[in-house]
N, C-alpha and C positions, 0 to 999 in steps of 0.2 A: 297406146304405147305403155308398156309396163315401166314403173319407176323402180330404181334400184333400192333394195331394202337397206334400211339403216342398221348398221351393226352396233349393238350396245354391249359393252363389256360390264359384267356384274362382278365387281371386286368383292372379296370376302371381308369379314370383320377384321382380320389381322392387317390387311392392306389399308382399310379405312383408319384403323388406329395408328398405323405407322404414318399415313399421310397427315393425320391430324397432329401428331407429335412433331413431325418435321415442319409443318406449316406454323405450328405454335412456336417452335424454337426459332425459326427464321423471323417471325414477327416480333418475338421478344428481343432478339438482337437489334433489330431496327429501332424498336422503341427505346431501348437502352442507349443506343448511339444518339438518338434524337434528344434524349434527356441530358446526356453528357454535353452535347453541343449547346443546348438551351441554358444549362447551368453555367457553362463557361462564358457564354454571351452575356448572361445576366450579371455575373460577377465582374466581368470586364467592362461593362458599360461606362462606369464612372471614369476609368482611365482613358478609354477610347474617346469619350466626349471631351475630355480635357486636351488630349494630344491631337485628335483629328488625324488628318492624313500624314502629319509629321511623324506619327508612330511608325510608319514604314520607311522613313528616310533618315531619321536622327541616328547618329552613331554614338550614343551615350546612354547610360542607365542611371538616372537620378530622379526617380519619381517624386520624391518629397521636395526636390528643387524645381519641379515643373518641367523637367527636360528629360525625355526618355524615348527610346525607339528601338526597333529590332533590326535596323539595316545591317549592323555589323554581325549580330548573332545569327541572323537567318543566312547570311553568306557563309559563315563558319559552319553552320549546320549542313548546308548543301554541299560544301567542299568536302567535309568529312565523309558524308554519305557517298559522294561521287568517287573518292579515293577507295572507299570500301567496296563499291560495286566493281570498279575497274580491276581490283585485285581478286575479288571473289568470283567473278564470272568465269574466267578460265579455269580456276581451281574447281569450281562446282561442275562445270561442263566436263572436264577431264575425269573427275571422280565418277560422275554419273555414267559416262561412256565406258569407263573401265568396269564398273560394277555390272552394268547391263550387257556388255558385249564381249569383254575379254576375261573377266575373272573366272577361275574354276568354280564349279558348282559348290564344292565344299567350302570355299572361301567367301562366296557371295553373301551368305547369310550373316557371317561374322562382320563383313564390311558394312552391310546395311544396318546392323545393330550398332556398330561403332559410330556411324554417321548420325544415327538417331540419338545416341547418347551424347554426342558433341552438342547437339541442339539443346539438350537439357542441362548443360553446365551453367551454373549461375553467372550472370554478367560480372559480378564482383570478382570472381576467380580470374576471368579474362583480364579484368582491369588491373588486378594485383600482378599478374604475370607480365602484362605490358609495362607497368610502372617499374617493377623491380628488375626485370630481365631484358625485355625486348628493346626498350628505348635506348639503353646504353650499348647494346650489342648491334643496333641498327645504325648507330651514328656513322661508321665508315661508309655504309651505303648512301646515307644522306649526303655526306661530304662528297662522295664520288658523283652523285647526281648533280650536286651544286657545281662541281668543277667542270663537268662535261656538258651539262645542259643548262647552266646558269644564264645563257643568252635567251632562254625562254622565260618570260616573266613569271610563269607559274613556279619555276624552280630557282628563282633568284633568292638569295639571302642577303639582306641589307648589310653592308659593311664587310662582306666576305668576297675576296677575289680568288681567282683560280689558283689552285695549289698553294694557298696562303697557309703557312704553318702556324700562324699566331692564334687564330680563333679557337676558343675553348669549345669542348664538345657540347656544353650546355646551350650553345647557339642553336643546335639542331634537335634538342630534346623538347618535350611537351608541345609538339607540333601537330599540325593537321595531318601530316603524313603518318606519324606514329599512331595517332588516334584512329585514323582510317584503316591502318593495318590490323589493329586489334578488333575493330568492328567487322572487318572483312572476315576474320576467322569465326566470328559469331554468326554471320549471315550465310556463310558458305554451306553449312549443313542443311539449312532451310531450302536454299536454291537447288542444292544437289538432290534432295529428296523429290522435289517437284519434277526436275528434269529426268531423274532415274525412272520414275513411274511412267512418264510419257515415252521415253526411249524403249522401255520394256514392252510397251503396247503397240509398237510398230507392226503392221500387218505381216504375218508370217508368209503369206502368199507373195507379197512384194519382195520380201527378203529372198525367198527361193527363186523368184523370177530374176532378180539381179545376179544371183550366183549362176543361174542357168545361162545367162548371157555372157558369162565369163568375168564378172566383177570379182575383185579381191574383197577381203573383209572390209578394208577401209573404203573401197569404192562403194560397197553396199551401204556402209554407214553414211557416206557422204550423199548418196543418191536417194536413200530410203529413210534411214533413221533420223538424220538431222532435219530434212524437210518435214517429216511427220511431227517431230517434236519442237518445231520452231516456235510455236505459240507458247509451249511450256518453258522454253528457254527464256523468252521475253517475260512471260508471266512470273516465273520463279525469280528472275533478276529483279523485277519491280517489287515483288513481295519482300525480297531482301532489302531493297532500297527503302521500303516503308519501315522496316525494322531499324535500319541504320539511321533514319532521320530522327527516330524517337529514343535512341539509346542514351542512357543517362549515366549509370554508375561507372561503367568502364571509361567513358569519356571524362567524367569528373576526376577520376584518379590520375589521368594522364596529362590533360591539357593545363596550360597556364592562361587563365582567362584574360582577354583584352577586349576592349569595346571600341575598336576601330576595325574597319574592313581590312582583313589580312589575307591578301590573295596569294601570298608566298607559302606554299604548303610545307616546305622544308624548314621554315623559320619558326623559332620559339614563339608561342603565343597564338591562341585562337579561342573560339568560344562557340557555344551552341545553345539553342533555346532550352533544351532539357537540362543542361548543366547549370544554366542561369537560374532556372526555377529551383533546382535542388540546393544550390549554394545560397540563394537569397531568401528562400521562403521563411525560414525560422526567424530572421532578423528584420523582416519588412513590417512597415506600418500598414494600417488597413488600406490606405490608398496604394501603397506599394504592392500589397497582395492583389489588388484589382489590376495593377499593371502586369503582374506576373500571370494573372488569369488571361489577360489579353494576349500575352506572348504564347501561352498554352493554347488559346483558341486558334491562333495563326498556325501553330504546329499541328493541331488537330485537323484543321482544314487541309493543310498540305499533305499529311499522311493519309487522310481519307481519300483525297483525289488520287494519289499514287496507288493505293490498294484497290480502288474502284477500277482504275484503268487496267491493273494487273488481272483482276477477276474477269473483266471483259475479254482480254486477250486470251486467257486460259480457256475460257468457255467457247471461244471461236476457233480454237486450234483443232487439229484433226485427232488429237489424243483420244483414244477410246474407240476409234473407228475399227471396223473389222475388214479383213481382206475379202476382196471379191473373187479371188482366185480359188 
């Protein structure tokens, strides 16, 4: 019985060079990430050795006094990121769907360019805008949320009752909610770009098949485009979440740091790991620097996990598939 002949593809020099460059670039990124993690772990060892497991439970930051931990700041970091994702997800999805499915051809390129330029705006610009303009103009919305949804612990503001005319507006400023809104505007272009690329690659044959069966444009989007880009929606959102977890300057300009667990997102005062490092690095002792490195290591690990999961989801989505019709 004859054996099937093995087919061997002989790639050219250009392909070999490209493969080598791509492989070398990927290896370099992995090596650099490993070096960053190793450096942080080495510098954080003194603080972690002293604090032990209490580093993850203490709601105080006094390294020179022997009592410090990230319980409060890690909760603040996660809450700011969650608020940002909750706001950014519908904005990014709506923008991506409009650009890929509804916008006229002459307008599409302008919108794509505008979204990409938004991603390039420095974070300090967003922070200044949030500090000078947004937080004072968003106070009525924060007060309305507190009035009508204050029975939910997340929207409770200590000392403020429903329709209470006495509280000053500063009770609602420098909050998790405002910081999350600013970060949401920063991550929306990133998530929108990922989703737009996936929606635009939905198989043309499936689109035409849906129309042939009598579907409306929205019906086609709901049955073809959204299922095809589901992985990109989740992946783009998680990539934005990774950015939100590490945002520094914009958050520093807005929040009023506190070192207790602050679960009330509308109330003045919150904190984050990145803002703690930015605010305390210049005035810290050598042991305080080690404690900040330990906080940075925790943030590095959290962000790495989020981005790794996002990459897996994006790679397993149907994005890039071709129509079989």
